[in-house]
N, C-alpha and C positions, 0 to 999 in steps of 0.2 A: 488251893486246897479244896475250894468248893466243886471246881471241874473235875479234879481227880476223884472226889468223893461221889459226884454224879456217875462218873465213867465205871467205877468199881460197883456201884449199886445195880448198874445195867449190865454188867457183863455177863456173857453167855454161861449158863451153868453146865454145858456139856453132859447133860443127863436128865434124871428126873423127869419132870413132865415134857422134856424135849424129846423123849422116845414116843410119847403119845403123839406129839407133833409130828415125827416122822412117819408114824403110822398113818395119821391123817392125811398127810402129803402123798404117801403111797397109794391110799385109796382114791384121792383126788386126781393122781395121775393115770389111774385104771380108767376113771369114768371120764376123763377128758382126752388124753393124747392115745390112750389104748384104743377108745371108742372111734375117735377120729381115724386112725389106721384101719379099723375095720369097716369103715364106710367104703374103702376101696373094693370090698367084697360084693357091694351092691352095684357097682359099675356095670357089669354085663346085665345085670337085671333092668337097670334104668334104661341103658342103651336099646335093649330089645324090646322093653315095653314102650318107650316113647319114640322108638325108631329114628334115633339121632345119630350122629358121628361121634368120633372120639373127642373132638375139640370142645363141642357143646356139652357133652355129658361130663368132661373132665372139670367144668367149671364148679360143679357141686362141690367137690373135695377141695378144690382151690379157694372156693369162698368160705368154707369152714375154717381152713388154715388162716386165711388171710384176716377175717373176723377176729379170730382167736387172737392173734399177734397183734393186730391193728388196734384193738381195744385194750391191750395189755396195760398202758399207762392209766386207763380209767379203773382197772382193778387195783392198781398200786396207788392211785389217789384215794379211792373208798377205803384202802386199807389203812393209809396213813392218817386219814381224817375223820374216818368213821370208825371201822374195825374190820379185821380180816374176817371175824366170823360173819357179820352182815353181808360182806361182798360175796363169800363163798356161798351161803345160803340162797342169796338172790340170784347167783349165777346158777345154782342147781335148778331153781325154779324156771329160770329162762331156756336153759338146755333141755330140761325135760318138755316143756311147752313146744319147743322147736321140733323135737322128735315126734311128739303126738300129732302136731298139725301136719307134719310131713307124710304121716301114714295116710292122709286124706288127699294127697296131691294128685292133681289130673294133668299138670303140665311141668315141664322143666323149670319155668320161670317160679312156679309155685314152690319147687324144692331149693331153688336159689334163695328164696326169701326166708323159708322156715327153717330147714335143715342147713343152709348156708349162714345167713346174717344172725339170725334168732340164736340158733344153737351155737354159733361161734361166738356171740357175745356173752352168753351164758359161760362158756369154756373160759373166756378171757377174764371174767370176774372171779373165778374160782381158782385158776391155775397159777397166775404170777403171785397173789398174795400167799397162797399155801407155800409155794418154793421159797418166798422171801422168809416166812417163818422158822424153817428150818435152819438158814443162816443166823438167825437171831438168837437161837437156842444153843448153837455148836460153834467152838472155835478150834480146839485141837483136834477134834474127831470130825470136822466139817466134811471133807471128801468121804468118809464112810457112811456118814448120816444121809448126805446126798446120793451115795450110791444105793443105799437101801430103799430112800423114799423114790428115786427115779427109776429103779427097777420096777415099779408098778406098771411103767408102760410096756417092758418085754413080758411080765407075768400076764398082764390084762391081755395083750396080743395073742400070747400062747393058749390061753384059755378061751377068750372070745372068738378068736377066728374061727374055728370048727364049730363053735355053738352057734354064731350068726349064720353059718352056712346050713346049719341043720334047721334053724328057725326058718329061713327063708324057704327050704324045701318042704317044710311042713306047714306053715302058716303064710307063705308068699311074702313079698318084700314088704308089704303094707303092716302085716302082723308083727315082722320082725322089728319093724321101726316103732311100733307102738310099745313092744315089750322093752326095747332100749330106751324109750322114753321114761317106763317106770324105774329101769336101773339106773340111770343116771340122777334120779331123784335122792339117791345115797349121798350126794354132794352136800345135802342140808345136814346129814348126820356128820359128816367130815368137819363141816364148818363149825359145830358145836365143839369140836375138840380144840380149835385154835384159840387157846387162851392167851392173851398177849402177855409178854414178859415183864412189861413194866407199864402197864396201863394207868397205874395210879400216879407214877411218877411223871409220866407224859401230860396227865391232865393237870397236875399241879404246876407243872412248868409252864403250861399254856396259860393258866391263870395268872402266874406270877408275871409273865410277859404281858398279858393284857394290861395288869395293874401299872406296870412300869411305864409303858406307852400312854397310858391315861393320866398319870400323875402330873406331867407338867401342865396340861390346859385344863386341869380340874376347876380353878376358880372361875373360869370365863365359860365353862361348859354349861352351866345352868342357864345362862342367859341366852343361848343358842337354841334353836331348834334341832329336832332328832335328824333331821336331813341336811344340816348345816355343812358348809365346805369342809370343816375341821373332822368331821366324822368320815367323810369320803376320803380326806387325804389320809387319815390314820388306817382306813380299811384297806386303802390302795398300797401303802407302805408296808402293812403286815402281810398282805397276798404277795407283794413283790419279794419280800425277805425271805418268806417261806419257799417261795419258787427257787430264789437264788440258792438257798441253802440245800434244797433238795436236788438240784439239776446243775450245781456249778462244775460236776465232773465233765460234762458233756465235751468240752472243748480241750480237755486234756490230750495230750499226744497218744498215750496208750490206749485210751478209750476210742479215739479216732481211728486208729488202726484195726483195733478189735472190732468196731463197728462196721468198717469197710469189709473186713474178711467175712463177717457175719452174713451180708448181703450175697456173696457168692456161695458160701456154705449153704444157705437157706435155699438157694436156687436149685443146688444140686441134689440136696437130699429129698425134697419133697415128691417129685415124680416118680420116684421108684416105688413107693408105697401105694401110689395109684395104680401103675402100670404092671407090677409084678405078677399079679394074677392074670390079667388080660395076656401079659406076654407069655406065661406059662402055658395058659390055654391055646395060644397061637401055635406053639411048638408041639402041641400033642399030648401035653399033661391033662390028666382028667381034673374035674372040679375039687374032689377030696385031696388029691395030690397038691394042687395048688394052693388050697387052704391050709394044708400041712405045711407048705414052705412059709407061709406067713406065721404059722405056730412055732416052726423052728426058729425063724428069724426073733420071734418074740423072746423064746425062752433063753437063746444064746445072748439077748441082749440084757436079760437080767444078770448072766456071769459077767459080761461086761461091764454093766453097773457096780456090782459089788466088789469085783476084782480090782478093778482101777481105782475105785474108791478107797479101797483097804491099801493097795500099794503105794498109792501118791499120798497117803498119810504116814507112811514111813518115813524116818528121818532121811534115808539116803535118796528118796525120790521127792521130798516135800518142797524142794527148790525148784524142781523141774516140771512142775505142773503144767507149765505154758508148753513147755516141749512135748510132753505128753498128749496135751490136748491137739496140738497141730498135726502130731504124727498119726493120731486116731483119725482126724480128717482126712488126711492123706491118703491113708489106707482104704477108706471107704470111697474116694475117688477112684483109686485103682481097681476096686471091686466093679464100680459102675463101668470103667473102660473095658474091662474083660467080659461083662454080661453078655453082648451080642453073640459072642462065640459060644455060649452055653446053652445048648437047644435040646436038651433032655432032663428027666428028673433026676438021674444020678449025678450029673453035672451041675444042676442047680442047687442041689442039697448043700454042697460044699460052700457054695456062693452064699447062701442064706446063713451058714454057720460064719463065716468070716465077716460079711457086711453087719450081721446082727452084733457080733461081739463089738466091733469098733464103733458102731452106731450108740451102743450103751456105753462105751468108754467117753466119747465126747459130749454126749448128753449129760453125764454125771459130772464132768470137769467143766462144762460151760457156767454154772453158777458160782463155781469156787474159782476159776479164773477171773470172773467178773468181779467177786469179791475182793479177790488180790489186787486189783486193778483201781477200784473205786473205793475201798473200805467197806466195812459191815454197817456202818451208819447210813450209808447211802444204798445199801444193796436191793432195798424194795424199789427204789425209782429206778435204779440201774438196770434191774431185770425188766422192769416194765419198757424201758427204753430199747433194751437188747430183743426182747419179744416183739416189739413194735417193729424193728428192722426186718423181722422175718416176714412181714406182712405182704409187701409188694413181691418179693419172689415167690413166696408161697401162692400169691393169687395169679401171678404171670406163668410160672414154670409148667404147671400141668397142662394148661390149655395150649401153650407153645409146644410142649412134647406131643401133645394130641395132633396138633397142625402138622408137625414133622411126619407122624405116623401116617396120617392122612394123605400127605403130599408124596412121600417116599414109599408108602406101602409096607414098611418095616419099622423096627424099633432102634435100628443101630444109631442113627443119627440123635435121636432123643437121649439115648443111654451115653454116648459119647460126650455130648454137650454137658450133661450132668457130671460126669467123670472129671472132665477138664475144669469145670466150674469149682469143683470141690479142691482140686489140686492147687488150683490158683489160689484159693482162700488159704490153704496151708502154706504155699510159697510165700504168699504175701507176710503172714505172720512171721515166717522163718527170716525174710529178708529184714523187717522191722526189728527183729530180735537181734540180728546181727550187727545192724547199723547202729543199734543203740549205744550211747556213750555213756560208760558207767563212771560216775564222779569218784574222784580219789582224794585221798588226804594224806599229808605227808607226817601229820603228827601222831602221837601215840595213841589217841583216841578216835581213828579214822573209823573203826566199827561203829562207835556211838554216833559219829556224824553222819554215816551211811543210813543208819536207823533213823535218825531225826529226819533226815531228808525223804525217806520213805513215808514216813509218818505224815509229813505235810503233802506229799503228793496225793497219799490215800484221802486226804480231805477231812478226816475225822477231827483232828486238832484244829484244824483251820476253822471249822464251824464254830468251836467253843471260843477261840481266841477272837474271832470277828464278832460274835455275838456279844462278848462282853466289852470290847472295844465300842461298839455301836451303843451299848447300854451307857457307858460312862460319857460317851459325847452326848448323849440326850440329857443326862443329868447336869452336866455343865451348862447346856443350851438353856437349860430351865432354871438355872440359878442355884442348883443344889450340889454341894461339894461330894465328890466320891469317897469311898471308904479309905482311898491311899491319901487324898488331900486333908481328910480330917486327921489321919494320923500326923 
């Protein structure tokens, strides 16, 4: 009864202040993911100013993406153990400092540190906690809420791409970076909106947990020093239990398959945003038209975010979110495969429409599919792991694509590798779904049995039951009867 009461008190409200959380996540997405995409507009400027090849210049964008995803578990950790507000505000300060310091860069190595590592760290502390907060406030309309929140990436790209191009033309790339540094300070405002849904309950539970753990050794505690082995043993056990509860989904088969597919998907999607503008310029498209292609990709991204979010919340498609996700990833892969034959602005425009739509679709469904796999209780930690898995592909893929461009003299090999990688990601998920054995039951209550099995694999009930069993075991070891034995 106590466990059921606790779950009901922290159930998602599906509205109320949750819509402010959606707005806050929307703005965070603009200031992080949209700004990251617009860094590719600086690619030609950096290459010309520092007189470097494609591969070395591409490291800037890849380090930003890698640092953002590599440090995502740190953002989840701060969100879980301190607060989402602190993490997002701190991230805004670090990202702004990175852009401001980058405006004074004299070498590419300077940009690797400031624009790459420092800005990426700031984005990591802001992005994953904001995305996880939406999942905490919504359940029935989760896909729609994520569609609105993640559409900030498309809207931000649509608005910022031509604006950044104008800023570069009027104030040079240094002035544009300085202005972007002031812009991302809005992350601090977004952090103020992230009010936790059950902060008081969580704090109370933490205190109760500490009291239970300390209850057994209390008589002998006064005779020991503060740094006694008992204190170290208790703190180690507390940390291990928190870590086990937060990350025990990692070795589940569904999450492992999703994680492996994420590696291939992340490798395929990153280089396109780095090389779309340089590729467009190489086939004779003007600077303004190349920036317009990024804007079109961004605005169609919005439509993909919202329409796929709304459609997959409907009863007829709610069971097939997983299938919709892998379909969107496969379509983006096919777009990359056909990109090398599109060598004019009228042909590249439909590409931006198609790629942008399905890019928005799978970005919206990724947190939803993750929540379906691990459960809402572990969503923050799971998203931290998912974004962490993006780190290595994001770091490696743009320089590898640049090396292929330098070696072959064209973009064909780079785009084909990206396309095959995304198609492989979708194929892996499809094969895993087809090979999955669905448990059956011959009794009249087979549906109830399946529902119980799904709840156990989600991990939410498992946390509550294991926590209660551990608590009773400690009471028995301490010589205190549990509530059931008293009865």
